[in-house]
KOLNU-567617 format. One record per residue (C-alpha): residue number from 1; z, x, y; residue in three letters. Coordinates in steps of 0.001 Angstrom, whole numbers, always signed. Example, Ala and Ser with C-alpha at 12.3 -4.5 7.8 and 13.67 -1.06 7.14 Angstrom:
<pts>
@pos 1; Z +7800; X +12300; Y -4500; code ALA
@pos 2; Z +7140; X +13670; Y -1060; code SER
</pts>
This chain:
<pts>
@pos 1; Z +25421; X +158792; Y +96545; code UNK
@pos 2; Z +24800; X +156909; Y +99739; code UNK
@pos 3; Z +27762; X +154813; Y +100769; code UNK
@pos 4; Z +27313; X +151881; Y +103371; code UNK
@pos 5; Z +30254; X +150168; Y +105005; code UNK
@pos 6; Z +29422; X +146554; Y +105055; code UNK
@pos 7; Z +30839; X +143897; Y +107315; code UNK
@pos 8; Z +30309; X +140277; Y +106128; code UNK
@pos 9; Z +31059; X +136637; Y +106967; code UNK
@pos 10; Z +32225; X +134765; Y +103916; code UNK
@pos 11; Z +30341; X +136982; Y +101648; code UNK
@pos 12; Z +27161; X +137291; Y +103591; code UNK
@pos 13; Z +26467; X +140723; Y +105121; code UNK
@pos 14; Z +26035; X +140506; Y +108925; code UNK
@pos 15; Z +22861; X +141567; Y +110751; code UNK
@pos 16; Z +24138; X +144977; Y +111751; code UNK
@pos 17; Z +25184; X +145657; Y +108183; code UNK
@pos 18; Z +21818; X +144750; Y +107070; code UNK
@pos 19; Z +20350; X +147206; Y +109580; code UNK
@pos 20; Z +22580; X +150017; Y +108140; code UNK
@pos 21; Z +21487; X +149069; Y +104575; code UNK
@pos 22; Z +17827; X +149777; Y +105736; code UNK
@pos 23; Z +18779; X +153330; Y +106531; code UNK
@pos 24; Z +20834; X +153538; Y +103327; code UNK
@pos 25; Z +17840; X +152332; Y +101279; code UNK
@pos 26; Z +15562; X +155075; Y +102814; code UNK
@pos 27; Z +18121; X +157866; Y +102357; code UNK
@pos 28; Z +18766; X +156772; Y +98717; code UNK
@pos 29; Z +15027; X +156709; Y +97952; code UNK
@pos 30; Z +14561; X +160227; Y +99556; code UNK
@pos 31; Z +17493; X +161705; Y +97723; code UNK
@pos 32; Z +17170; X +159943; Y +94345; code UNK
@pos 33; Z +20955; X +159017; Y +94679; code UNK
@pos 34; Z +22368; X +155580; Y +94148; code UNK
@pos 35; Z +23085; X +153210; Y +97071; code UNK
@pos 36; Z +26567; X +151779; Y +97076; code UNK
@pos 37; Z +28654; X +149764; Y +99441; code UNK
@pos 38; Z +32206; X +149237; Y +100483; code UNK
@pos 39; Z +33660; X +145726; Y +101538; code UNK
@pos 40; Z +36930; X +144070; Y +102058; code UNK
@pos 41; Z +38500; X +140746; Y +103229; code UNK
@pos 42; Z +38182; X +137215; Y +102045; code UNK
@pos 43; Z +35378; X +136433; Y +99695; code UNK
@pos 44; Z +34213; X +140212; Y +99749; code UNK
@pos 45; Z +33270; X +139965; Y +96099; code UNK
@pos 46; Z +30595; X +137388; Y +96938; code UNK
@pos 47; Z +28563; X +140098; Y +98677; code UNK
@pos 48; Z +27561; X +141437; Y +95258; code UNK
@pos 49; Z +24498; X +139076; Y +95097; code UNK
@pos 50; Z +22834; X +139748; Y +98513; code UNK
@pos 51; Z +23808; X +143492; Y +98363; code UNK
@pos 52; Z +22313; X +143700; Y +94804; code UNK
@pos 53; Z +19110; X +142143; Y +96235; code UNK
@pos 54; Z +19138; X +144986; Y +99012; code UNK
@pos 55; Z +19216; X +147702; Y +96266; code UNK
@pos 56; Z +22965; X +148233; Y +96133; code UNK
@pos 57; Z +24075; X +149078; Y +92535; code UNK
@pos 58; Z +27833; X +149065; Y +93071; code UNK
@pos 59; Z +30167; X +147571; Y +95464; code UNK
@pos 60; Z +33712; X +148846; Y +96029; code UNK
@pos 61; Z +35952; X +146217; Y +97114; code UNK
@pos 62; Z +39160; X +147285; Y +98883; code UNK
@pos 63; Z +41825; X +145361; Y +97216; code UNK
@pos 64; Z +44756; X +144653; Y +99531; code UNK
@pos 65; Z +45777; X +141073; Y +100525; code UNK
@pos 66; Z +46844; X +142334; Y +103976; code UNK
@pos 67; Z +43148; X +143110; Y +104780; code UNK
@pos 68; Z +42196; X +139497; Y +104929; code UNK
@pos 69; Z +42088; X +140182; Y +108574; code UNK
@pos 70; Z +40806; X +143180; Y +110526; code UNK
@pos 71; Z +43243; X +146207; Y +110647; code UNK
@pos 72; Z +41313; X +149347; Y +111814; code UNK
@pos 73; Z +43908; X +151983; Y +110989; code UNK
@pos 74; Z +44537; X +150539; Y +107580; code UNK
@pos 75; Z +40727; X +150268; Y +106801; code UNK
@pos 76; Z +40135; X +153709; Y +108153; code UNK
@pos 77; Z +42763; X +155209; Y +105803; code UNK
@pos 78; Z +41512; X +153135; Y +102786; code UNK
@pos 79; Z +37911; X +154374; Y +103465; code UNK
@pos 80; Z +39099; X +157919; Y +103739; code UNK
@pos 81; Z +40782; X +157572; Y +100332; code UNK
@pos 82; Z +37741; X +156047; Y +98873; code UNK
@pos 83; Z +35518; X +158953; Y +100296; code UNK
@pos 84; Z +37741; X +161501; Y +98817; code UNK
@pos 85; Z +37614; X +159907; Y +95403; code UNK
@pos 86; Z +33848; X +159173; Y +95255; code UNK
@pos 87; Z +32532; X +162162; Y +97376; code UNK
@pos 88; Z +29434; X +160388; Y +98586; code UNK
@pos 89; Z +26559; X +162552; Y +100260; code UNK
@pos 90; Z +26410; X +160314; Y +103293; code UNK
@pos 91; Z +28628; X +157413; Y +104682; code UNK
@pos 92; Z +26907; X +154939; Y +106953; code UNK
@pos 93; Z +28609; X +152357; Y +109134; code UNK
@pos 94; Z +27342; X +149821; Y +111696; code UNK
@pos 95; Z +27374; X +150719; Y +115342; code UNK
@pos 96; Z +29533; X +147681; Y +116050; code UNK
@pos 97; Z +32941; X +148083; Y +117726; code UNK
@pos 98; Z +34600; X +147558; Y +114244; code UNK
@pos 99; Z +32210; X +149715; Y +112245; code UNK
@pos 100; Z +32592; X +152641; Y +114761; code UNK
@pos 101; Z +36349; X +152335; Y +114861; code UNK
@pos 102; Z +36803; X +152252; Y +111111; code UNK
@pos 103; Z +34697; X +155327; Y +110458; code UNK
@pos 104; Z +36268; X +157318; Y +113390; code UNK
@pos 105; Z +39718; X +156759; Y +111772; code UNK
@pos 106; Z +38218; X +157888; Y +108433; code UNK
@pos 107; Z +36599; X +161002; Y +110088; code UNK
@pos 108; Z +39658; X +161935; Y +111850; code UNK
@pos 109; Z +41729; X +161724; Y +108569; code UNK
@pos 110; Z +39210; X +163864; Y +106675; code UNK
@pos 111; Z +38350; X +166252; Y +109404; code UNK
@pos 112; Z +34636; X +165530; Y +109105; code UNK
@pos 113; Z +32071; X +165317; Y +111850; code UNK
@pos 114; Z +30718; X +161929; Y +112914; code UNK
@pos 115; Z +27401; X +161200; Y +114548; code UNK
@pos 116; Z +27558; X +157889; Y +116320; code UNK
@pos 117; Z +24762; X +155463; Y +117315; code UNK
@pos 118; Z +22050; X +157236; Y +115279; code UNK
@pos 119; Z +18449; X +155926; Y +115675; code UNK
@pos 120; Z +16733; X +158308; Y +113147; code UNK
@pos 121; Z +17793; X +160676; Y +110345; code UNK
@pos 122; Z +15838; X +163672; Y +109055; code UNK
@pos 123; Z +17437; X +165162; Y +105986; code UNK
@pos 124; Z +17024; X +168888; Y +105516; code UNK
@pos 125; Z +18953; X +172135; Y +106067; code UNK
@pos 126; Z +20600; X +171331; Y +108404; code UNK
@pos 127; Z +20143; X +167424; Y +108708; code UNK
@pos 128; Z +18624; X +166403; Y +112186; code UNK
@pos 129; Z +19583; X +163173; Y +113806; code UNK
@pos 130; Z +18490; X +161368; Y +116947; code UNK
@pos 131; Z +21420; X +159338; Y +118522; code UNK
@pos 132; Z +21910; X +157242; Y +121707; code UNK
@pos 133; Z +24189; X +158616; Y +124446; code UNK
@pos 134; Z +25342; X +157182; Y +127768; code UNK
@pos 135; Z +24980; X +153700; Y +126654; code UNK
@pos 136; Z +21555; X +154193; Y +125287; code UNK
@pos 137; Z +20053; X +155694; Y +128534; code UNK
@pos 138; Z +19742; X +159166; Y +126783; code UNK
@pos 139; Z +18498; X +160145; Y +123326; code UNK
@pos 140; Z +20144; X +163255; Y +121862; code UNK
@pos 141; Z +18743; X +165540; Y +119166; code UNK
@pos 142; Z +21592; X +166911; Y +117131; code UNK
@pos 143; Z +22450; X +168659; Y +113802; code UNK
@pos 144; Z +24661; X +167062; Y +111341; code UNK
@pos 145; Z +26367; X +169535; Y +108892; code UNK
@pos 146; Z +28988; X +169222; Y +106259; code UNK
@pos 147; Z +29130; X +168252; Y +102470; code UNK
@pos 148; Z +29740; X +164684; Y +103383; code UNK
@pos 149; Z +27889; X +163296; Y +106482; code UNK
@pos 150; Z +29313; X +160488; Y +108421; code UNK
@pos 151; Z +27189; X +158331; Y +110856; code UNK
@pos 152; Z +27056; X +154889; Y +112531; code UNK
@pos 153; Z +23700; X +153254; Y +113184; code UNK
@pos 154; Z +22808; X +152140; Y +116671; code UNK
@pos 155; Z +22516; X +148295; Y +116912; code UNK
@pos 156; Z +18794; X +147162; Y +116323; code UNK
@pos 157; Z +17595; X +150584; Y +115589; code UNK
@pos 158; Z +16437; X +149619; Y +112319; code UNK
@pos 159; Z +15095; X +146222; Y +110994; code UNK
@pos 160; Z +17419; X +144408; Y +108592; code UNK
@pos 161; Z +17025; X +145271; Y +105043; code UNK
@pos 162; Z +14566; X +143326; Y +102936; code UNK
@pos 163; Z +15925; X +141451; Y +100047; code UNK
@pos 164; Z +14321; X +141957; Y +96644; code UNK
@pos 165; Z +14860; X +140527; Y +93271; code UNK
@pos 166; Z +17618; X +142974; Y +92057; code UNK
@pos 167; Z +20571; X +141822; Y +89885; code UNK
@pos 168; Z +23952; X +141380; Y +91562; code UNK
@pos 169; Z +25722; X +144737; Y +92291; code UNK
@pos 170; Z +28721; X +145785; Y +89962; code UNK
@pos 171; Z +31991; X +145056; Y +91849; code UNK
@pos 172; Z +34725; X +147678; Y +91559; code UNK
@pos 173; Z +38214; X +146963; Y +92953; code UNK
@pos 174; Z +39640; X +149947; Y +94934; code UNK
@pos 175; Z +43404; X +149819; Y +95445; code UNK
@pos 176; Z +44263; X +152107; Y +98392; code UNK
@pos 177; Z +47615; X +153600; Y +99133; code UNK
@pos 178; Z +48660; X +151715; Y +102499; code UNK
@pos 179; Z +51990; X +151355; Y +104273; code UNK
@pos 180; Z +53161; X +148765; Y +106824; code UNK
@pos 181; Z +52658; X +151388; Y +109459; code UNK
@pos 182; Z +48950; X +151340; Y +108913; code UNK
@pos 183; Z +48907; X +147740; Y +110027; code UNK
@pos 184; Z +50410; X +148424; Y +113393; code UNK
@pos 185; Z +47099; X +147059; Y +114926; code UNK
@pos 186; Z +45758; X +144063; Y +113370; code UNK
@pos 187; Z +44220; X +140557; Y +114068; code UNK
@pos 188; Z +46840; X +137990; Y +114544; code UNK
@pos 189; Z +44962; X +134909; Y +115517; code UNK
@pos 190; Z +41343; X +133614; Y +115697; code UNK
@pos 191; Z +39553; X +131755; Y +118283; code UNK
@pos 192; Z +36804; X +129585; Y +116399; code UNK
@pos 193; Z +33261; X +129646; Y +117775; code UNK
@pos 194; Z +31775; X +126492; Y +119103; code UNK
@pos 195; Z +30564; X +124260; Y +116261; code UNK
@pos 196; Z +26766; X +124700; Y +115765; code UNK
@pos 197; Z +26583; X +127458; Y +118458; code UNK
@pos 198; Z +23953; X +130091; Y +118013; code UNK
@pos 199; Z +25354; X +133702; Y +118040; code UNK
@pos 200; Z +24140; X +135825; Y +120993; code UNK
@pos 201; Z +23483; X +138880; Y +118722; code UNK
@pos 202; Z +21366; X +136699; Y +116274; code UNK
@pos 203; Z +19488; X +134333; Y +118661; code UNK
@pos 204; Z +15816; X +134432; Y +118631; code UNK
@pos 205; Z +15611; X +133150; Y +122325; code UNK
@pos 206; Z +18114; X +134243; Y +124908; code UNK
@pos 207; Z +18096; X +132650; Y +128432; code UNK
@pos 208; Z +20131; X +135083; Y +130603; code UNK
@pos 209; Z +21727; X +134418; Y +133976; code UNK
@pos 210; Z +22804; X +136647; Y +136663; code UNK
@pos 211; Z +24161; X +136668; Y +140247; code UNK
@pos 212; Z +21086; X +134800; Y +141305; code UNK
@pos 213; Z +22162; X +131522; Y +139495; code UNK
@pos 214; Z +24511; X +131230; Y +142300; code UNK
@pos 215; Z +27551; X +129312; Y +140714; code UNK
@pos 216; Z +28900; X +128158; Y +137457; code UNK
@pos 217; Z +27301; X +124770; Y +138007; code UNK
@pos 218; Z +23818; X +126410; Y +138292; code UNK
@pos 219; Z +23972; X +127386; Y +134632; code UNK
@pos 220; Z +23158; X +123727; Y +133594; code UNK
@pos 221; Z +19534; X +124358; Y +133956; code UNK
@pos 222; Z +19867; X +127625; Y +131728; code UNK
@pos 223; Z +21918; X +125730; Y +129093; code UNK
@pos 224; Z +19116; X +123019; Y +129005; code UNK
@pos 225; Z +16329; X +125391; Y +128581; code UNK
@pos 226; Z +18118; X +127385; Y +125905; code UNK
@pos 227; Z +18757; X +124204; Y +124003; code UNK
@pos 228; Z +15170; X +123105; Y +124222; code UNK
@pos 229; Z +14003; X +126602; Y +122889; code UNK
@pos 230; Z +16601; X +126741; Y +120146; code UNK
@pos 231; Z +18320; X +129626; Y +121692; code UNK
@pos 232; Z +21509; X +130509; Y +123539; code UNK
@pos 233; Z +22714; X +131653; Y +126990; code UNK
@pos 234; Z +23665; X +135161; Y +127946; code UNK
@pos 235; Z +24954; X +136628; Y +131226; code UNK
@pos 236; Z +25312; X +139794; Y +133301; code UNK
@pos 237; Z +28546; X +141302; Y +134013; code UNK
@pos 238; Z +28819; X +140042; Y +137506; code UNK
@pos 239; Z +28743; X +136450; Y +136173; code UNK
@pos 240; Z +31832; X +137083; Y +133893; code UNK
@pos 241; Z +33537; X +138893; Y +136773; code UNK
@pos 242; Z +33076; X +135813; Y +139016; code UNK
@pos 243; Z +34580; X +133646; Y +136212; code UNK
@pos 244; Z +31396; X +131556; Y +135837; code UNK
@pos 245; Z +31019; X +132163; Y +132225; code UNK
@pos 246; Z +33174; X +133799; Y +129457; code UNK
@pos 247; Z +32896; X +137445; Y +128441; code UNK
@pos 248; Z +31576; X +136516; Y +125038; code UNK
@pos 249; Z +28321; X +135683; Y +126653; code UNK
@pos 250; Z +27844; X +139114; Y +128492; code UNK
@pos 251; Z +24980; X +141105; Y +127511; code UNK
@pos 252; Z +25121; X +144933; Y +128153; code UNK
@pos 253; Z +26882; X +148218; Y +127557; code UNK
@pos 254; Z +30294; X +146549; Y +127653; code UNK
@pos 255; Z +29016; X +143298; Y +126041; code UNK
@pos 256; Z +26650; X +142309; Y +123325; code UNK
@pos 257; Z +23519; X +144110; Y +122416; code UNK
@pos 258; Z +20713; X +141458; Y +121733; code UNK
@pos 259; Z +17273; X +141622; Y +119974; code UNK
@pos 260; Z +15600; X +138302; Y +120508; code UNK
@pos 261; Z +11923; X +137526; Y +120332; code UNK
@pos 262; Z +12253; X +136424; Y +123972; code UNK
@pos 263; Z +14606; X +137183; Y +126662; code UNK
@pos 264; Z +14303; X +135025; Y +129766; code UNK
@pos 265; Z +16198; X +136848; Y +132539; code UNK
@pos 266; Z +17042; X +134408; Y +135475; code UNK
@pos 267; Z +18228; X +135976; Y +138707; code UNK
@pos 268; Z +19310; X +139377; Y +136984; code UNK
@pos 269; Z +18673; X +142592; Y +138966; code UNK
@pos 270; Z +18495; X +144700; Y +135744; code UNK
@pos 271; Z +21094; X +147404; Y +136252; code UNK
@pos 272; Z +21017; X +150050; Y +133565; code UNK
@pos 273; Z +24158; X +148843; Y +131928; code UNK
@pos 274; Z +22650; X +145386; Y +131404; code UNK
@pos 275; Z +19335; X +146894; Y +130185; code UNK
@pos 276; Z +21197; X +148873; Y +127605; code UNK
@pos 277; Z +22119; X +145510; Y +126051; code UNK
@pos 278; Z +18624; X +143902; Y +126312; code UNK
@pos 279; Z +16417; X +146995; Y +125409; code UNK
@pos 280; Z +15767; X +145663; Y +121950; code UNK
@pos 281; Z +14234; X +142350; Y +123175; code UNK
@pos 282; Z +10779; X +141993; Y +121786; code UNK
@pos 283; Z +9524; X +140336; Y +125122; code UNK
@pos 284; Z +11109; X +139796; Y +128511; code UNK
@pos 285; Z +10286; X +137076; Y +130879; code UNK
@pos 286; Z +11883; X +137813; Y +134343; code UNK
@pos 287; Z +12371; X +135195; Y +136983; code UNK
@pos 288; Z +13375; X +136683; Y +140285; code UNK
@pos 289; Z +12714; X +136563; Y +144044; code UNK
@pos 290; Z +12571; X +140419; Y +144212; code UNK
@pos 291; Z +9434; X +141749; Y +142787; code UNK
@pos 292; Z +10851; X +145272; Y +143019; code UNK
@pos 293; Z +14045; X +144431; Y +140969; code UNK
@pos 294; Z +14471; X +146733; Y +137879; code UNK
@pos 295; Z +14416; X +143763; Y +135509; code UNK
@pos 296; Z +11026; X +142789; Y +137029; code UNK
@pos 297; Z +9515; X +146185; Y +136607; code UNK
@pos 298; Z +10821; X +146428; Y +132954; code UNK
@pos 299; Z +9666; X +142904; Y +132078; code UNK
@pos 300; Z +6735; X +141826; Y +129829; code UNK
@pos 301; Z +6104; X +138959; Y +132033; code UNK
@pos 302; Z +7483; X +138089; Y +135513; code UNK
@pos 303; Z +7630; X +134925; Y +137756; code UNK
@pos 304; Z +8340; X +135851; Y +141419; code UNK
@pos 305; Z +10214; X +132851; Y +142835; code UNK
@pos 306; Z +13451; X +130937; Y +143209; code UNK
@pos 307; Z +14842; X +130279; Y +139694; code UNK
@pos 308; Z +16097; X +126812; Y +140713; code UNK
@pos 309; Z +12414; X +125935; Y +141466; code UNK
@pos 310; Z +10862; X +127803; Y +138466; code UNK
@pos 311; Z +13294; X +126611; Y +135720; code UNK
@pos 312; Z +12813; X +122918; Y +136263; code UNK
@pos 313; Z +9015; X +123401; Y +136147; code UNK
@pos 314; Z +9339; X +125520; Y +132835; code UNK
@pos 315; Z +11800; X +122733; Y +131346; code UNK
@pos 316; Z +9229; X +120049; Y +132220; code UNK
@pos 317; Z +6417; X +121934; Y +130629; code UNK
@pos 318; Z +8290; X +122488; Y +127521; code UNK
@pos 319; Z +9318; X +118866; Y +127194; code UNK
@pos 320; Z +5600; X +117797; Y +127862; code UNK
@pos 321; Z +4370; X +120198; Y +125150; code UNK
@pos 322; Z +6773; X +118529; Y +122732; code UNK
</pts>
């Protein structure tokens, strides 16, 4: 049995979980074993429909009202108990902060090896995996042994699972043995996202700004272009350090990993930590005064010039085209 740890929003699996399901589908097909999932939280049972369409035959819903919000130690213990009961051949989680944390807790409790940020899996004796190291700047070939193999999927290493016409998955409640001590770390409050805002991780177009934007006020042009293109704005680390934009908009090794159809990088030098977050962009347009900047050399297209001159021209052209 292949078990996928699924994160969801109101019953809809998120993008990274859909990517993990793609690997789960491939391993289930290769092994002939069933594809199953584990979920938790408010409206978790509603995942049965979309997960069934992705080939999942059974959903294990962790039943504990205290897990309406995220609690990593409790979830790790619950997952470890489910693994002990079901003995899956493979457990797959997302490479998100939450997915990695939960599976790490479970691995520690079970004394099992964990391969993190996997981009390729080749079953055999032993299993061979390719995984990202050093923030994605290095690919490592490794062996993954053990009767139960645990791994997390590197963000955007697989396309999201394709939905079919399968019936809803059967939902099985699982009541773990959890104590109050397991909830020492938990979510205590939420800051709602801006109404109608496009998620940086899901945006098809991202307009990024770096030191070259010059100030917080300089982002007005980036906001305007992103709105025209139906996208959102992202930033480099130096921008958040300067207090020009919030950390939630940061792209990079310590920020969000993006995979848009188009990334327009404005005044961004392209340090390796930033490129780790943008490496999955299908196309990059760099706007920079330095033709030798790393971002320019990695870009699909480049405009060498002052972004404060170039952006108004692009905005005018987009408006004229519409």
